[in-house]
C-alpha positions as CSV (number, residue, x, y, z in Angstrom):
1,X,0.1,0.0,0.2
2,X,1.4,3.6,-1.0
3,X,2.2,5.4,2.5
4,X,0.9,8.8,0.7
5,X,-3.0,7.0,0.4
6,X,-3.7,8.4,4.0
7,X,-6.9,7.2,5.6
8,X,-7.8,10.3,6.5
9,X,-8.5,11.4,3.3
10,X,-12.1,9.3,3.5
11,X,-12.9,10.5,7.0
12,X,-16.2,11.9,5.9
13,X,-17.2,8.7,4.1
14,X,-19.7,6.1,5.6
15,X,-17.5,2.8,7.2
16,X,-18.8,1.0,4.5
17,X,-17.3,2.8,1.8
18,X,-14.4,3.5,3.8
19,X,-14.1,-0.1,3.8
20,X,-14.6,-0.8,0.0
21,X,-11.9,2.3,-1.1
22,X,-9.3,0.8,1.9
23,X,-9.6,-2.6,0.2
24,X,-9.3,-1.6,-3.2
25,X,-6.3,0.7,-2.3
26,X,-4.3,-1.9,-0.6
27,X,-3.7,-3.4,-3.9
28,X,-1.3,-2.4,-6.2
29,X,-3.1,-0.6,-9.1
30,X,-1.7,2.3,-11.2
31,X,-1.1,5.3,-10.0
32,X,-4.0,7.4,-12.2
33,X,-6.5,5.1,-11.3
34,X,-5.7,5.7,-7.3
35,X,-6.0,9.5,-8.0
36,X,-8.9,9.8,-10.2
37,X,-10.8,7.5,-7.0
38,X,-9.3,9.9,-4.1
39,X,-10.4,13.2,-6.0
40,X,-13.9,11.5,-6.7
41,X,-14.3,10.9,-3.1
42,X,-13.3,14.0,-2.0
43,X,-15.9,15.5,-4.4
44,X,-18.6,13.1,-3.1
45,X,-17.6,13.9,0.7
46,X,-17.8,17.5,0.2
47,X,-21.3,17.4,-1.9
48,X,-23.5,17.4,1.7
49,X,-21.5,20.5,2.5
50,X,-22.5,22.2,-0.2
51,X,-25.6,20.9,-0.8
52,X,-26.4,22.5,2.8
53,X,-25.1,25.6,2.0
54,X,-27.2,26.2,-1.1
55,X,-30.4,25.8,1.1
56,X,-31.1,22.0,0.8
57,X,-32.7,19.9,3.8
58,X,-30.9,17.9,5.9
59,X,-32.8,14.8,5.3
60,X,-32.7,15.7,1.3
61,X,-28.8,16.1,1.6
62,X,-28.4,13.2,3.8
63,X,-30.3,10.9,1.0
64,X,-28.2,12.5,-1.7
65,X,-25.5,11.5,0.5
66,X,-25.7,8.3,0.7
67,X,-26.8,7.9,-2.6
68,X,-23.6,9.2,-4.3
69,X,-21.4,7.4,-1.2
70,X,-23.2,4.1,-2.2
71,X,-22.2,5.3,-5.8
72,X,-18.5,5.7,-4.7
73,X,-18.6,2.5,-2.8
74,X,-20.0,0.6,-6.1
75,X,-17.2,2.1,-8.0
76,X,-14.8,1.2,-5.3
77,X,-16.1,-2.2,-5.8
78,X,-15.5,-2.6,-9.3
79,X,-12.3,-1.1,-9.1
80,X,-11.5,-3.7,-6.5
81,X,-12.8,-6.5,-9.2
82,X,-10.9,-5.1,-11.6
83,X,-7.9,-5.6,-9.8
84,X,-8.7,-9.2,-9.0
85,X,-9.5,-9.5,-12.7
86,X,-5.9,-8.2,-14.2
87,X,-4.3,-10.6,-11.9
88,X,-6.1,-13.4,-13.0
89,X,-5.3,-12.2,-16.5
90,X,-1.6,-11.7,-15.2
91,X,-1.9,-15.4,-13.9
92,X,-3.5,-16.8,-16.6
93,X,-1.2,-14.9,-19.3
94,X,1.9,-16.6,-17.7
95,X,-0.6,-20.0,-18.0
96,X,-1.1,-19.7,-21.4
97,X,2.9,-18.5,-22.3
98,X,3.5,-22.0,-20.8
99,X,1.3,-23.4,-23.0
100,X,2.4,-21.7,-26.1
101,X,5.7,-22.7,-25.2
102,X,4.7,-26.5,-24.5
103,X,3.1,-26.1,-28.3
104,X,6.7,-24.4,-30.2
105,X,8.5,-27.5,-28.5
106,X,6.1,-30.7,-29.6
107,X,7.9,-32.3,-31.9
108,X,4.3,-33.5,-34.2
109,X,0.5,-33.7,-33.6
110,X,-2.2,-36.4,-34.9
111,X,-5.8,-35.0,-34.5
112,X,-9.5,-35.2,-36.7
113,X,-10.9,-32.0,-37.9
114,X,-14.3,-31.3,-38.6
115,X,-15.7,-28.4,-41.0
116,X,-19.5,-26.8,-41.7
117,X,-20.2,-24.1,-43.7
118,X,-23.2,-22.5,-42.3
119,X,-25.7,-25.5,-42.2
120,X,-23.9,-27.6,-45.2
121,X,-23.4,-31.1,-44.1
122,X,-19.7,-31.3,-41.8
123,X,-17.0,-32.6,-43.9
124,X,-14.6,-34.6,-41.6
125,X,-11.0,-35.1,-42.3
126,X,-7.7,-35.9,-40.5
127,X,-4.7,-33.9,-39.6
128,X,-0.8,-34.8,-39.5
129,X,1.7,-32.1,-38.6
130,X,5.4,-32.7,-38.2
131,X,7.7,-29.0,-38.1
132,X,6.3,-27.4,-40.9
133,X,5.0,-30.3,-42.3
134,X,1.6,-31.2,-42.7
135,X,-0.8,-33.6,-44.1
136,X,-4.6,-33.2,-44.4
137,X,-7.0,-36.0,-45.5
138,X,-10.9,-35.2,-45.9
139,X,-13.8,-37.2,-47.0
140,X,-12.8,-40.5,-45.7
141,X,-9.0,-40.1,-47.4
142,X,-10.0,-39.2,-51.3
143,X,-8.9,-36.1,-51.2
144,X,-5.5,-35.0,-50.0
145,X,-3.4,-32.4,-49.3
146,X,0.4,-32.5,-48.2
147,X,2.4,-29.3,-47.4
148,X,6.2,-28.5,-46.7
149,X,6.1,-25.0,-45.6
150,X,9.8,-24.9,-45.6
151,X,10.6,-25.6,-49.1
152,X,7.6,-23.6,-50.3
153,X,6.0,-27.0,-51.8
154,X,2.8,-28.5,-51.8
155,X,0.8,-31.9,-53.6
156,X,-2.9,-32.1,-53.9
157,X,-4.0,-35.8,-54.8
158,X,-7.6,-36.8,-55.9
159,X,-7.9,-40.5,-54.7
160,X,-11.2,-40.7,-57.0
161,X,-9.6,-39.9,-60.4
162,X,-6.0,-41.0,-59.1
163,X,-4.9,-37.1,-60.3
164,X,-2.0,-35.0,-58.5
165,X,-1.3,-31.7,-58.8
166,X,2.3,-30.3,-57.3
167,X,1.5,-26.5,-56.2
168,X,4.0,-23.7,-55.2
169,X,2.6,-22.4,-51.7
170,X,1.8,-19.0,-52.4
171,X,-0.8,-16.6,-49.9
172,X,-4.2,-18.6,-52.2
173,X,-2.6,-22.2,-51.6
174,X,-2.2,-21.2,-48.0
175,X,-5.6,-20.9,-47.7
176,X,-6.1,-24.9,-48.6
177,X,-4.2,-25.8,-45.3
178,X,-6.1,-24.7,-42.3
179,X,-3.7,-25.0,-39.6
180,X,-4.4,-23.8,-35.7
181,X,-1.4,-25.2,-34.5
182,X,0.4,-22.4,-36.2
183,X,-2.2,-20.0,-34.6
184,X,-0.8,-21.0,-31.7
185,X,3.0,-20.8,-32.1
186,X,2.2,-17.2,-33.3
187,X,-0.1,-16.3,-30.4
188,X,1.0,-13.9,-27.4
189,X,0.2,-14.3,-23.6
190,X,-2.1,-12.1,-23.7
191,X,-4.1,-12.8,-26.5
192,X,-5.9,-15.4,-24.6
193,X,-8.6,-14.9,-22.3
194,X,-9.4,-17.5,-19.6
195,X,-12.9,-18.8,-19.9
196,X,-12.6,-21.4,-16.9
197,X,-12.5,-25.5,-16.4
198,X,-14.0,-28.1,-18.1
199,X,-13.8,-32.4,-17.8
200,X,-13.1,-33.7,-21.1
201,X,-13.2,-37.3,-21.5
202,X,-12.5,-37.5,-17.5
203,X,-9.3,-35.0,-18.1
204,X,-9.5,-31.7,-16.3
205,X,-8.9,-28.6,-19.4
206,X,-8.7,-25.3,-18.8
207,X,-10.7,-23.4,-21.2
208,X,-9.1,-20.0,-23.3
209,X,-10.7,-17.9,-26.0
210,X,-8.4,-16.3,-28.3
211,X,-10.0,-13.5,-31.0
212,X,-9.8,-12.3,-34.5
213,X,-8.4,-15.4,-35.5
214,X,-6.8,-15.2,-38.9
215,X,-7.8,-19.1,-40.6
216,X,-8.8,-19.6,-43.7
217,X,-10.1,-15.9,-44.5
218,X,-11.5,-15.4,-40.8
219,X,-10.8,-12.8,-39.1
220,X,-12.3,-9.8,-37.4
221,X,-15.4,-12.0,-36.0
222,X,-13.5,-15.1,-35.9
223,X,-12.4,-17.0,-32.3
224,X,-10.7,-19.6,-31.2
225,X,-11.4,-21.5,-28.4
226,X,-8.7,-23.7,-26.6
227,X,-8.9,-26.3,-23.9
228,X,-6.0,-27.3,-22.6
229,X,-5.0,-30.3,-20.5
230,X,-4.3,-29.5,-17.0
231,X,-1.5,-32.1,-16.9
232,X,0.4,-31.9,-20.3
233,X,-0.2,-28.3,-20.9
234,X,-1.1,-29.1,-24.1
235,X,-4.1,-28.7,-26.4
236,X,-6.7,-31.5,-26.0
237,X,-9.7,-29.8,-28.4
238,X,-9.5,-26.3,-30.7
239,X,-12.9,-24.8,-31.6
240,X,-12.9,-22.4,-34.5
241,X,-15.9,-20.2,-34.9
242,X,-16.6,-17.5,-37.2
243,X,-20.2,-16.0,-36.1
244,X,-20.0,-13.7,-39.5
245,X,-23.5,-14.4,-41.2
246,X,-21.7,-14.8,-44.3
247,X,-19.7,-17.5,-43.5
248,X,-20.8,-19.0,-40.6
249,X,-17.9,-21.1,-40.4
250,X,-17.0,-23.6,-37.5
251,X,-13.8,-26.1,-37.3
252,X,-13.4,-28.7,-34.6
253,X,-10.1,-30.5,-34.0
254,X,-10.8,-33.3,-31.4
255,X,-8.3,-36.2,-30.8
256,X,-5.2,-34.6,-30.3
257,X,-2.3,-37.0,-30.1
258,X,1.0,-35.4,-29.1
259,X,4.8,-36.2,-30.0
260,X,4.1,-39.5,-31.8
261,X,6.0,-41.2,-34.2
262,X,5.1,-40.5,-37.5
263,X,5.5,-42.2,-40.9
264,X,7.4,-40.0,-42.8
265,X,5.7,-41.1,-45.8
266,X,2.8,-39.3,-45.1
267,X,4.8,-36.0,-45.8
268,X,6.1,-37.2,-49.2
269,X,5.8,-34.3,-51.9
270,X,6.7,-37.3,-54.5
271,X,3.8,-38.3,-57.2
272,X,2.5,-42.0,-55.7
273,X,2.1,-44.7,-58.1
274,X,-0.6,-45.2,-60.5
275,X,-1.6,-41.4,-60.1
276,X,-1.6,-38.8,-63.5
277,X,-1.0,-35.1,-63.4
278,X,-4.2,-33.4,-63.3
279,X,-6.1,-30.4,-62.0
280,X,-7.4,-31.5,-58.5
281,X,-11.0,-29.9,-57.5
282,X,-10.1,-27.7,-55.0
283,X,-6.8,-26.7,-55.6
284,X,-6.0,-23.5,-57.4
285,X,-5.0,-23.8,-60.8
286,X,-0.9,-24.0,-62.0
287,X,0.0,-21.4,-64.7
288,X,0.4,-24.0,-67.1
289,X,-2.2,-26.9,-65.6
290,X,-1.7,-30.3,-67.0
291,X,-4.6,-31.8,-69.4
292,X,-7.1,-34.2,-67.3
293,X,-7.6,-37.5,-68.1
294,X,-8.7,-38.8,-71.4
295,X,-13.1,-39.4,-71.4
296,X,-13.6,-43.0,-70.8
297,X,-14.0,-44.9,-74.3
298,X,-17.7,-46.1,-72.8
299,X,-18.6,-42.6,-72.6
300,X,-18.4,-41.8,-75.6
301,X,-21.1,-44.4,-76.5
302,X,-23.7,-42.3,-74.7
303,X,-24.0,-39.5,-77.1
304,X,-23.8,-36.2,-75.2
305,X,-26.1,-33.7,-75.9
306,X,-24.6,-30.7,-74.8
307,X,-22.7,-28.9,-72.2
308,X,-25.4,-26.1,-71.2
309,X,-23.2,-24.9,-68.6
310,X,-19.6,-24.6,-67.7
311,X,-18.8,-22.1,-64.6
312,X,-21.1,-23.0,-61.8
313,X,-22.0,-26.0,-59.9
314,X,-25.0,-27.5,-60.5
315,X,-26.8,-28.4,-57.1
316,X,-30.3,-29.3,-57.9
317,X,-31.9,-29.9,-61.4
318,X,-36.0,-29.7,-62.6
319,X,-37.3,-30.6,-65.9
320,X,-40.2,-28.7,-66.8
321,X,-43.0,-29.9,-68.4
322,X,-42.5,-32.2,-71.7
323,X,-38.5,-31.7,-71.3
324,X,-38.5,-28.2,-73.4
325,X,-37.3,-26.4,-70.4
326,X,-34.0,-27.4,-67.6
327,X,-33.7,-25.3,-64.4
328,X,-30.9,-25.8,-62.3
329,X,-29.6,-24.0,-58.8
330,X,-26.3,-23.2,-59.5
331,X,-23.5,-22.4,-56.5
332,X,-20.0,-22.3,-56.4
333,X,-17.9,-25.5,-55.5
334,X,-17.5,-26.7,-52.4
335,X,-13.7,-25.9,-52.8
336,X,-14.0,-22.1,-52.5
337,X,-13.7,-20.4,-49.1
338,X,-17.3,-19.0,-47.9
339,X,-16.0,-15.7,-47.8
340,X,-15.2,-16.0,-51.5
341,X,-18.7,-17.4,-52.3
342,X,-20.9,-15.6,-54.7
343,X,-24.6,-15.5,-53.8
344,X,-26.5,-19.2,-55.6
345,X,-28.3,-18.5,-58.6
346,X,-31.5,-20.2,-60.1
347,X,-31.3,-20.5,-64.1
348,X,-33.6,-21.6,-67.0
349,X,-32.4,-23.0,-70.6
350,X,-34.3,-24.1,-73.6
351,X,-33.6,-27.3,-74.1
352,X,-34.0,-27.5,-77.9
353,X,-31.3,-24.2,-78.1
354,X,-29.7,-24.5,-75.1
355,X,-30.5,-21.0,-74.6
356,X,-30.6,-19.2,-71.4
357,X,-34.2,-18.3,-71.0
358,X,-33.1,-16.2,-67.3
359,X,-31.6,-16.1,-64.3
360,X,-32.6,-15.2,-60.7
361,X,-29.9,-14.4,-57.6
362,X,-31.1,-16.8,-54.6
363,X,-28.9,-15.7,-51.8
364,X,-28.2,-19.1,-50.2
365,X,-31.0,-21.0,-51.5
366,X,-29.8,-25.1,-51.4
367,X,-32.5,-26.4,-52.7
368,X,-34.7,-26.4,-55.5
369,X,-38.4,-28.5,-56.5
370,X,-40.7,-28.2,-59.3
371,X,-44.5,-29.2,-59.7
372,X,-45.5,-31.5,-62.1
373,X,-47.7,-29.9,-64.2
374,X,-44.4,-27.4,-64.3
375,X,-46.3,-24.3,-63.4
376,X,-44.4,-23.7,-60.3
377,X,-40.9,-23.8,-58.7
378,X,-40.1,-23.9,-55.1
379,X,-36.6,-22.3,-53.2
380,X,-36.3,-22.0,-49.5
381,X,-33.6,-20.1,-47.5
382,X,-33.2,-20.5,-43.8
383,X,-36.8,-19.6,-42.3
384,X,-38.2,-18.8,-45.6
385,X,-40.3,-20.5,-48.6
386,X,-40.5,-18.8,-51.6
387,X,-43.0,-20.0,-54.2
388,X,-41.9,-19.0,-58.1
389,X,-43.3,-18.8,-61.7
390,X,-41.2,-20.9,-63.3
391,X,-42.1,-19.2,-66.8
392,X,-39.8,-16.2,-65.3
393,X,-38.2,-17.3,-61.8
394,X,-40.0,-14.3,-60.0
395,X,-41.1,-14.9,-56.6
396,X,-44.9,-15.3,-56.3
397,X,-45.5,-15.9,-52.6
398,X,-43.7,-16.5,-49.9
399,X,-43.6,-17.1,-46.1
400,X,-41.6,-17.5,-42.8
401,X,-41.0,-20.5,-41.0
402,X,-40.1,-20.9,-37.5
403,X,-37.5,-23.9,-38.4
404,X,-34.8,-24.1,-40.6
405,X,-35.6,-25.7,-43.6
406,X,-33.5,-27.5,-46.8
407,X,-35.2,-30.2,-49.0
408,X,-38.2,-29.7,-50.6
409,X,-40.6,-31.9,-52.4
410,X,-44.1,-31.2,-54.2
411,X,-47.0,-33.9,-53.8
412,X,-47.6,-35.4,-56.9
413,X,-51.0,-33.1,-57.1
414,X,-48.6,-29.8,-56.1
415,X,-50.9,-29.2,-53.4
416,X,-48.8,-29.9,-50.5
417,X,-44.9,-28.6,-50.7
418,X,-43.3,-30.9,-47.9
419,X,-39.9,-29.1,-46.3
420,X,-37.2,-31.6,-44.4
421,X,-36.2,-29.7,-41.2
422,X,-32.5,-29.2,-40.8
423,X,-31.2,-28.4,-37.5
424,X,-27.5,-28.9,-36.8
425,X,-26.3,-28.7,-33.3
426,X,-23.6,-26.6,-33.1
427,X,-20.1,-27.8,-31.5
428,X,-18.7,-26.8,-28.2
429,X,-22.6,-28.0,-26.8
430,X,-23.6,-24.6,-26.9
431,X,-26.0,-25.3,-29.9
432,X,-28.2,-28.4,-28.7
433,X,-28.7,-31.2,-30.2
434,X,-29.0,-32.0,-34.3
435,X,-32.5,-32.8,-35.0
436,X,-34.6,-32.6,-38.0
437,X,-38.3,-33.5,-39.0
438,X,-40.5,-32.6,-42.2
439,X,-43.1,-29.7,-42.2
440,X,-45.9,-30.2,-44.5
441,X,-47.6,-27.0,-45.8
442,X,-50.8,-26.3,-47.8
443,X,-49.1,-24.4,-50.6
444,X,-52.7,-23.0,-51.5
445,X,-53.1,-21.3,-48.1
446,X,-49.4,-21.1,-46.9
447,X,-50.6,-22.8,-43.7
448,X,-48.9,-25.6,-41.8
449,X,-50.7,-29.1,-42.5
450,X,-48.7,-30.9,-40.0
451,X,-45.3,-32.0,-39.3
452,X,-43.3,-34.9,-38.4
453,X,-40.0,-35.1,-36.1
454,X,-36.8,-36.6,-36.5
455,X,-33.6,-37.3,-34.4
456,X,-31.7,-36.5,-37.2
457,X,-31.5,-33.7,-39.7
458,X,-33.6,-34.4,-42.5
459,X,-31.1,-33.6,-46.1
460,X,-33.4,-35.3,-48.7
461,X,-37.1,-36.0,-49.4
462,X,-39.1,-37.5,-52.0
463,X,-42.7,-38.5,-52.8
464,X,-43.6,-42.0,-54.3
465,X,-45.7,-41.6,-57.6
466,X,-49.0,-41.8,-56.1
467,X,-48.4,-39.7,-53.1
468,X,-49.2,-42.2,-50.5
469,X,-45.5,-42.3,-48.9
470,X,-42.8,-39.8,-48.8
471,X,-39.2,-40.9,-48.3
472,X,-36.4,-38.9,-46.3
473,X,-32.9,-39.2,-44.8
474,X,-30.1,-37.7,-43.4
475,X,-26.2,-37.5,-44.7
476,X,-25.6,-41.0,-42.5
477,X,-29.3,-42.7,-43.0
478,X,-31.2,-44.6,-42.9
479,X,-34.1,-43.8,-45.0
480,X,-37.3,-43.2,-43.5
481,X,-40.8,-44.0,-45.0
482,X,-43.5,-42.1,-43.4
483,X,-47.4,-42.2,-44.3
484,X,-48.2,-39.3,-46.1
485,X,-52.1,-38.9,-44.9
486,X,-51.4,-39.4,-41.1
487,X,-47.5,-39.0,-40.4
488,X,-46.9,-42.2,-39.2
489,X,-43.4,-44.0,-39.8
490,X,-44.0,-46.8,-42.1
491,X,-40.8,-48.4,-42.5
492,X,-37.0,-47.8,-42.0
493,X,-34.5,-48.6,-45.0
494,X,-30.8,-49.3,-44.2
495,X,-29.8,-46.3,-46.8
496,X,-28.0,-43.2,-47.3
497,X,-28.2,-39.8,-48.6
498,X,-30.5,-40.2,-51.4
499,X,-33.4,-42.4,-52.7
500,X,-35.9,-42.8,-55.4
501,X,-39.2,-44.8,-55.7
502,X,-39.8,-47.2,-58.9
503,X,-42.7,-45.7,-60.9
504,X,-44.8,-48.9,-59.9
505,X,-44.9,-47.7,-56.5
506,X,-43.8,-51.0,-55.5
507,X,-40.0,-50.8,-54.6
508,X,-37.4,-48.0,-53.4
509,X,-33.6,-47.4,-54.4
510,X,-31.2,-46.5,-51.8
511,X,-27.6,-46.4,-51.8
512,X,-25.6,-48.8,-49.8
513,X,-25.5,-48.0,-46.1
514,X,-22.7,-50.3,-45.8
515,X,-19.2,-51.1,-47.3
516,X,-18.1,-54.0,-48.6
517,X,-15.1,-55.4,-48.8
518,X,-13.9,-53.6,-52.4
519,X,-14.1,-50.1,-51.4
520,X,-14.1,-48.8,-55.1
521,X,-17.5,-50.8,-55.8
522,X,-20.9,-49.1,-54.8
523,X,-24.0,-50.4,-54.2
524,X,-27.3,-49.9,-54.6
525,X,-30.1,-51.8,-53.2
526,X,-33.6,-52.1,-54.6
527,X,-36.1,-52.5,-51.4
528,X,-39.9,-53.7,-51.5
529,X,-42.3,-51.2,-50.2
530,X,-44.5,-53.8,-48.5
531,X,-42.3,-56.0,-46.3
532,X,-39.4,-54.1,-46.8
533,X,-37.4,-57.3,-47.7
534,X,-34.3,-57.0,-50.0
535,X,-35.1,-57.8,-53.9
536,X,-31.9,-57.0,-55.2
537,X,-28.4,-54.6,-55.4
538,X,-26.6,-53.6,-58.1
539,X,-23.0,-52.7,-57.9
540,X,-20.9,-50.2,-59.8
541,X,-18.1,-50.9,-61.9
542,X,-15.3,-51.7,-60.2
543,X,-12.0,-49.2,-60.7
544,X,-9.2,-48.0,-59.3
545,X,-11.1,-44.8,-58.0
546,X,-13.4,-45.3,-54.8
547,X,-17.3,-44.7,-54.9
548,X,-19.3,-42.9,-52.7
549,X,-22.9,-42.3,-54.2
550,X,-24.8,-39.1,-54.2
551,X,-27.9,-40.0,-56.1
552,X,-30.1,-42.3,-57.3
553,X,-32.9,-41.8,-59.9
554,X,-35.3,-44.2,-61.9
555,X,-36.3,-43.2,-65.2
556,X,-40.0,-42.4,-65.7
557,X,-40.8,-46.0,-67.2
558,X,-38.9,-47.9,-64.6
559,X,-36.7,-49.3,-67.0
560,X,-33.4,-47.9,-66.1
561,X,-31.7,-46.8,-62.7
562,X,-29.2,-44.3,-63.0
563,X,-26.6,-43.4,-59.6
564,X,-24.7,-40.4,-59.6
565,X,-21.2,-40.9,-57.9
566,X,-18.8,-38.6,-55.8
567,X,-16.1,-40.6,-58.1
568,X,-16.8,-38.5,-61.0
569,X,-19.2,-41.7,-62.8
570,X,-22.7,-41.8,-63.6
571,X,-23.4,-45.7,-63.5
572,X,-26.8,-47.1,-65.7
573,X,-28.3,-50.5,-65.0
574,X,-31.7,-52.1,-66.3
575,X,-33.5,-52.1,-63.2
576,X,-35.5,-55.5,-64.0
577,X,-31.7,-57.2,-64.7
578,X,-29.5,-55.3,-63.2
579,X,-27.1,-55.7,-66.1
580,X,-25.0,-52.7,-65.8
581,X,-25.8,-50.6,-69.3
582,X,-22.8,-48.5,-69.0
583,X,-20.8,-46.0,-66.8
584,X,-20.6,-42.3,-67.9
585,X,-16.8,-41.3,-66.8
586,X,-16.6,-37.9,-68.8
587,X,-16.8,-35.5,-65.4
588,X,-13.8,-34.3,-63.8
589,X,-15.1,-34.1,-60.3
590,X,-18.1,-35.4,-58.2
591,X,-21.3,-35.7,-59.9
592,X,-24.0,-34.5,-57.1
593,X,-27.4,-35.4,-59.6
594,X,-28.6,-37.0,-62.3
595,X,-32.3,-36.3,-63.5
596,X,-33.9,-38.1,-66.3
597,X,-36.1,-35.8,-69.0
598,X,-39.9,-36.5,-68.9
599,X,-40.1,-38.8,-71.6
600,X,-36.6,-40.6,-70.1
601,X,-34.8,-40.0,-73.8
602,X,-32.3,-37.4,-72.1
603,X,-30.5,-37.7,-69.0
604,X,-29.4,-34.0,-67.3
605,X,-26.2,-34.5,-64.6
606,X,-24.7,-32.3,-62.5
607,X,-20.7,-31.6,-61.0
608,X,-18.6,-30.0,-58.9
609,X,-16.5,-29.6,-61.9
610,X,-19.0,-26.9,-62.6
611,X,-20.8,-28.6,-65.6
612,X,-24.6,-29.0,-66.3
613,X,-24.3,-31.7,-69.1
614,X,-27.6,-33.6,-71.3
615,X,-26.9,-37.1,-72.3
616,X,-28.9,-38.8,-75.1
617,X,-30.4,-42.0,-73.8
618,X,-30.3,-44.5,-76.8
619,X,-33.8,-45.4,-77.9
620,X,-33.2,-49.1,-77.3
621,X,-32.7,-48.6,-73.7
622,X,-36.7,-47.1,-73.7
623,X,-38.4,-49.9,-75.8
624,X,-39.6,-53.2,-74.7
625,X,-37.7,-56.2,-75.3
626,X,-38.9,-58.2,-77.8
């Protein structure tokens, strides 16, 4: 305590106030802060006498004195709390500085990472770091990024198509590597704000928050939460969030294993055997990019009608009545960082001429559906459903919902619009559980008819041909069958992602939920709706690239079944015999959707390679066998 701060300076104050100020001044605080408190105390101590001299009543004077004295007592208490918090920050700063030093001294770390952009499905992967070398594996190891920061070299591998792309590391390439450990290495002790303690899997951890994190383009609105193991003083969990509504990015790093000996081959920058130079989706193009693999011979047998678009990703396709038009929801590739993405568009083309009829900006809309008569389109943006005129794309009607919605499907008669509830739980346990369900809306009245709840976010819905049933699914499955009239759960099938009803209404096709022994082969299972029994299974063509089916659909006459694959192919089978008719391998990235025209004579495919293609289906495949 400084000797010059004499208690006599405050003799006129009430004893509780004096005690509060004494407690504050007993701590080492900045001299200017002490001076301000003393000056304010003298001013308030003189207030009753001044008021009396001005003619105020003794009662009013004492009441006012008590008020200002109480205010100063509160100010002194705040000052004392500030002193305590400053002391806590000093202590926590020293503790966090020790964490930073531990991270700098670590030889390696292995961890899992989960990335989510807005309400999109999470992307999971694994990361390995050793010094300034790192490796990131995403999509079950199908997309691999390797970098040596000292050598300024990187290698991008597309395991689907067996393509490899070396690259020099510059500012753009560096953004492909979300490295939280580098963020911690560069952190200063006063960057961290202590939030408290939490027990993770039986281990006591101290939680810190760092703001303005520069990772994947996140800066001003981003924060990093770090859970530090109390025993090892190393991070046990890291969560990075960007609250900017234009980004809504969240990356979680779990299962951190420190100072483990890692295989040097993980960080090799040599092109592996069996890989060819090419452009890898998600990697920046080089000044002289190598040419991608040649189109597979059998793709030429599917007479391509043409390419309608080459600049954005067709994430959803709706054919117009009689196949005269085609409407697609266009977005940027998933590899584009959130802050660089443009608003999505809804575009419509004339199929006969290939001319663009209209284009409408639809912000962050992630789904489009159309009525069977071809007159109405529906889009959904978060909590708003929009009905659009199919001839112009303009909004005719819109209404708000109380649930975040995503997938859409019109009933066959167009009177009911089903919308999937897609509520993703937030990382860190702050946003509750993931949940989902389906809402059924009366199109004419814009009123909610009924809703059904589910324990998983619904990412896909489709009506049966007769409209008696609705199929729903989440990213990981299963496929659930609901009675449209009552909302009752009728059956569960072990499928995932997408499903389609056969035109005769007797079966349902689902991508298999289980992986076969050979991961390069994907499978579509056909089930009876009546009793849920497995009828048959169709296998994709065996190849070097692993299969991951994203979409299945029957042709309008039910004779063909098509499946879109993340490995860039589309497989067509004879639905009756299971014979594989053709594998289209012309796309250079994952195929998101494949939709037959109303007459079945044309197949439209949309891919992450930013192309919307039309394929002519051979007439003999559509004719009954003689």
